[in-house]
TIMIBA-506271 format. One line per 4 residues: number of its first residue (from 1); their letters; for each residue x, y, z of C-alpha. Coordinates in nm, 4 decimals, padded with zeros to 6 digits. Layout:
% residues N
NUM = A = X:Y:Z; ...
This chain:
% residues 273
1 = MPEN = -05.0381:09.1421:-02.0326; -05.1486:08.7862:-02.0741; -05.1081:08.6044:-02.4177; -05.3662:08.6905:-02.6867
5 = NTFT = -05.6009:08.4118:-02.7689; -05.4264:08.1481:-02.5580; -05.4148:08.0079:-02.2232; -05.0603:07.9641:-02.1433
9 = SLAR = -05.0818:08.2294:-01.8585; -05.4047:08.0806:-01.7061; -05.2572:07.7456:-01.6805; -04.9235:07.8730:-01.5353
13 = ELRI = -05.0932:08.0860:-01.2676; -05.2976:07.7958:-01.1560; -04.9826:07.5525:-01.1331; -04.8221:07.8261:-00.9335
17 = RNYS = -05.0991:07.8273:-00.6988; -05.0901:07.4494:-00.6730; -05.4143:07.3728:-00.8375; -05.4879:07.0175:-00.9385
21 = QSTI = -05.4410:06.9139:-01.3155; -05.8252:06.8550:-01.3365; -05.9015:07.1834:-01.2348; -05.6351:07.3413:-01.4554
25 = DSYV = -05.7969:07.1592:-01.7487; -06.1589:07.2304:-01.6683; -06.0593:07.6261:-01.6408; -05.8939:07.6224:-01.9567
29 = HYNE = -06.1785:07.4298:-02.1165; -06.4513:07.6774:-02.0089; -06.2599:07.9906:-02.1004; -06.1997:07.8304:-02.4636
33 = ELLR = -06.5657:07.7582:-02.4838; -06.6315:08.1077:-02.4108; -06.4424:08.2369:-02.6793; -06.5908:07.9888:-02.9374
37 = FCQK = -06.9348:08.0887:-02.8156; -06.9135:08.4572:-02.8315; -06.6334:08.4531:-03.1435; -06.4382:08.7015:-02.9824
41 = DPRE = -06.1048:08.7910:-02.8608; -06.0175:08.7583:-02.4850; -05.9660:09.1643:-02.4973; -06.3230:09.2134:-02.6593
45 = VTTE = -06.5050:08.9947:-02.4312; -06.7900:09.1990:-02.2190; -07.0191:09.1407:-01.9177; -07.2948:09.0630:-02.1662
49 = DIKN = -07.1020:08.7935:-02.3334; -07.0085:08.6034:-02.0226; -07.3681:08.6585:-01.8899; -07.5361:08.5061:-02.2128
53 = YLDY = -07.2530:08.2265:-02.2011; -07.3555:08.1354:-01.8635; -07.7375:08.1616:-01.9512; -07.6626:07.8929:-02.2230
57 = LGQK = -07.4742:07.6664:-02.0297; -07.7500:07.6750:-01.7483; -07.9895:07.5590:-02.0193; -07.7763:07.2496:-02.0716
61 = VSSS = -07.5961:07.1376:-01.7506; -07.6197:07.1569:-01.3949; -07.5701:07.4361:-01.1482; -07.2673:07.3023:-00.9903
65 = TVSV = -07.1271:07.2898:-01.3627; -07.2319:07.6377:-01.4260; -07.0556:07.7392:-01.0903; -06.7304:07.5770:-01.2170
69 = AYNA = -06.7419:07.7503:-01.5404; -06.8367:08.0973:-01.3482; -06.5098:08.0170:-01.1275; -06.2810:07.9519:-01.4384
73 = LHFY = -06.3981:08.2730:-01.5972; -06.3644:08.4690:-01.3008; -06.0095:08.3679:-01.2292; -05.8996:08.4244:-01.5907
77 = YGEI = -06.0535:08.7638:-01.6294; -06.0448:08.8801:-01.2742; -05.6824:08.7572:-01.1492; -05.5145:08.7535:-01.4936
81 = WKRN = -05.6622:09.0272:-01.7051; -05.7563:09.2315:-01.3994; -06.0989:09.3110:-01.5325; -06.4042:09.3942:-01.3190
85 = FFLN = -06.6782:09.2089:-01.4979; -06.7852:08.9915:-01.1984; -06.8884:09.2835:-01.0019; -07.1987:09.2689:-01.2067
89 = IHQP = -07.2396:08.9125:-01.2294; -07.3497:08.6815:-00.9632; -07.2333:08.3280:-00.8615; -07.5201:08.1019:-00.9648
93 = KKNK = -07.7055:07.9364:-00.6943; -07.6434:07.5641:-00.6658; -07.9391:07.3329:-00.6600; -07.9016:07.1362:-00.3210
97 = YLPV = -07.9633:06.7443:-00.3559; -07.9593:06.4684:-00.0863; -07.7132:06.2055:-00.1349; -07.8167:05.8757:-00.2310
101 = VLSK = -07.7488:05.6245:00.0413; -07.7592:05.2504:00.0742; -07.8887:05.0397:00.3326; -07.6322:04.7982:00.5091
105 = EEVN = -07.8200:04.5023:00.3880; -07.7842:04.6362:00.0133; -07.4200:04.6993:00.0527; -07.3785:04.3539:00.1833
109 = KMIE = -07.5690:04.2100:-00.1037; -07.3397:04.3974:-00.3432; -07.0425:04.2556:-00.1793; -07.1828:03.9213:-00.1821
113 = VTTN = -07.2839:03.8911:-00.5252; -06.9336:04.0171:-00.6391; -06.7334:03.6735:-00.6862; -06.4225:03.8519:-00.8575
117 = PKHN = -06.1880:03.8921:-00.5460; -06.0090:04.2344:-00.6847; -06.3770:04.3728:-00.7616; -06.4646:04.2444:-00.4096
121 = CIIS = -06.2147:04.4295:-00.2466; -06.2633:04.7593:-00.4414; -06.6320:04.7681:-00.3299; -06.5411:04.6897:00.0346
125 = LLYG = -06.2544:04.9342:00.0432; -06.4735:05.2068:-00.1098; -06.7610:05.1412:00.1647; -06.5126:05.0334:00.4377
129 = TGVR = -06.2945:05.3525:00.4163; -06.5294:05.6203:00.2648; -06.2511:05.7232:00.0219; -06.2964:05.9087:-00.2981
133 = VSEL = -06.2791:05.6751:-00.6501; -05.9993:05.9091:-00.7307; -05.8291:05.8629:-00.4198; -05.8681:05.4601:-00.4532
137 = THIK = -05.6991:05.4631:-00.7679; -05.4044:05.6335:-00.6522; -05.3345:05.3963:-00.3222; -05.0007:05.2296:-00.3541
141 = MLDL = -04.8866:04.9543:-00.1223; -04.6558:05.1943:00.1014; -05.0057:05.3590:00.1901; -05.1031:05.0446:00.3916
145 = DLDR = -05.0084:05.0033:00.7626; -05.1567:04.6665:00.8304; -05.0053:04.6461:01.1526; -05.2064:04.9732:01.2796
149 = KMLR = -05.4870:04.8937:01.0390; -05.4608:05.2201:00.8944; -05.4448:05.3809:00.5163; -05.2848:05.6979:00.4358
153 = VFQG = -05.4783:05.8951:00.1888; -05.1833:06.0631:00.0028; -05.2921:06.4031:-00.1513; -05.6548:06.3694:-00.1663
157 = KGKK = -05.8690:06.6550:-00.2768; -05.7666:06.9764:-00.1767; -05.3887:06.8195:-00.2108; -05.4247:06.7114:00.1668
161 = DRIV = -05.3127:06.3872:00.3388; -05.5206:06.2149:00.5845; -05.5611:05.8777:00.7428; -05.8452:05.6481:00.7668
165 = MLPE = -05.9014:05.3029:00.9157; -05.8758:04.9749:00.7562; -06.1518:04.7457:00.7878; -06.0575:04.3930:00.9470
169 = KLLL = -06.2155:04.2088:00.7072; -05.9578:04.3275:00.4598; -05.6410:04.2745:00.6253; -05.5831:03.9465:00.4928
173 = ILKK = -05.6263:03.9975:00.1232; -05.4237:04.3022:00.1667; -05.1561:04.1185:00.3339; -05.1203:03.8918:00.0384
177 = QTEL = -05.0956:04.1886:-00.1947; -04.7834:04.3127:00.0004; -04.6250:03.9883:-00.0494; -04.6803:04.0211:-00.4141
181 = KRKD = -04.6151:04.3849:-00.4900; -04.3500:04.6260:-00.4406; -04.3979:04.9250:-00.2109; -04.4258:05.1577:-00.4786
185 = DFLF = -04.6895:04.9775:-00.6931; -05.0560:05.0575:-00.7051; -05.2796:04.8492:-00.5130; -05.5347:04.8328:-00.7946
189 = TNGR = -05.3980:04.7607:-01.1158; -05.5015:04.6736:-01.4883; -05.3755:04.3765:-01.7042; -05.0891:04.6006:-01.8295
193 = GGRL = -04.9728:04.6846:-01.4691; -05.0960:05.0481:-01.4860; -05.3210:05.1599:-01.2128; -05.6865:05.0932:-01.2545
197 = TEAT = -05.8907:05.3925:-01.3929; -06.2119:05.5631:-01.2215; -06.4155:05.4743:-01.5170; -06.3258:05.0879:-01.4820
201 = IQKI = -06.4177:05.1293:-01.0992; -06.7510:05.2963:-01.1722; -06.8276:04.9989:-01.3964; -06.7445:04.7578:-01.1413
205 = VAHA = -06.9811:04.9307:-00.8759; -07.2694:04.9649:-01.1172; -07.2553:04.6170:-01.2180; -07.2398:04.4744:-00.8592
209 = AERA = -07.5488:04.6991:-00.7900; -07.7321:04.5315:-01.0918; -07.6382:04.2191:-00.9970; -07.7726:04.2746:-00.6405
213 = GIRK = -08.1109:04.4068:-00.7917; -08.0536:04.7433:-00.6478; -08.2846:04.9997:-00.8265; -08.0936:05.2911:-00.7009
217 = NVSP = -07.8526:05.5100:-00.8962; -07.5153:05.3395:-00.7411; -07.1611:05.4901:-00.7890; -06.8496:05.4774:-00.6153
221 = HTLR = -06.9674:05.7864:-00.4330; -07.2597:05.6274:-00.3114; -07.0723:05.3776:-00.1103; -06.8904:05.6948:00.0295
225 = HSFA = -07.2425:05.8628:00.1183; -07.3234:05.5069:00.2710; -07.0055:05.4933:00.4772; -07.0551:05.8411:00.6420
229 = THLL = -07.4234:05.7993:00.7112; -07.3935:05.4513:00.8616; -07.1050:05.5849:01.0902; -07.3504:05.8528:01.1962
233 = ENGT = -07.6365:05.6095:01.2537; -07.3849:05.4178:01.4795; -07.3251:05.7313:01.6887; -07.0142:05.8549:01.5777
237 = DIRY = -06.9375:06.2020:01.6267; -06.9774:06.4186:01.3170; -06.6389:06.6014:01.3582; -06.4441:06.2470:01.3366
241 = IQEL = -06.6526:06.2045:01.0243; -06.5717:06.4976:00.8963; -06.1703:06.4202:00.9306; -06.2242:06.0633:00.7748
245 = LGHA = -06.4001:06.2074:00.4665; -06.1293:06.4808:00.4296; -06.4081:06.7544:00.4315; -06.2633:07.1122:00.4835
249 = KLQT = -06.5856:07.2369:00.6192; -06.7748:07.1003:00.8860; -07.1115:07.2099:00.6900; -07.0069:06.9680:00.3863
253 = TQIY = -07.0471:06.6644:00.6424; -07.3596:06.8117:00.8078; -07.5495:06.6949:00.4923; -07.5489:06.3270:00.6102
257 = THVA = -07.7616:06.4528:00.9109; -08.0352:06.4806:00.6734; -08.0392:06.1451:00.5636; -07.9570:05.9505:00.8713
261 = NSNL = -08.2284:05.7567:01.0326; -08.1056:05.7969:01.3901; -08.3880:06.0564:01.4815; -08.6514:05.9246:01.2077
265 = KNIK = -08.6571:05.5698:01.3302; -08.7913:05.7091:01.6745; -09.0736:05.9143:01.5014; -09.3948:05.7231:01.4273
269 = SPLD = -09.6111:05.8021:01.1174; -09.9601:05.9163:01.2096; -10.0545:05.6369:00.9629; -09.9325:05.3847:01.1889
273 = N = -10.1366:05.4868:01.4608
């Protein structure tokens, strides 16, 4: 039987199953929140308590966040406590949003107005490789293969390695970095030598978009969306794009077919007739 009012067993079980630390933190957080919400011991929690908590969350946060909370509670009470709450509680339906995509001109403008070499390289690498911001912050010098023009994404989302291409335009600046840093050093570091944080990179991207006069809501992930969409528009097979993005399911990658203009550009609006 798991420990009363603690989540030691939950964290341990998640580690054994090789879940990421961010997922462990998230699962523990939502289970703690449930107990604060219903003011009960885990042994006393009922189906109605969980339904009320998920309903409460749904009025404050997005459906995807509620879904994470659902999974967290399902794992703890289903896997650890072996209770059958969730026979009567359905997974929340997620809202479906199309990704925000920049035009090639907008991306070029962001790069042009970013005069800081490190910031310029960050934006260029995010767009030129399609890596996630969390993956970018963990790139080490030993992950760069400049001769083969490849980048190894080490243990990306889902704890999977993958290989992506390195843009020709970045080879020179990356070569200079290999001459200045040791192979175990992070590619992007702060003033104290530690790796650059995701929050810092988000600010760099947002400021670049603002200086470029872009009115869309731009984040590092917007550059990833733009990378995938532009590859699709250029005729790249969607299965190659799936591999480059590190998507486990092709269905995840297929969302870009809804925002690519490959087909729309051949359709003429009746207004233009």
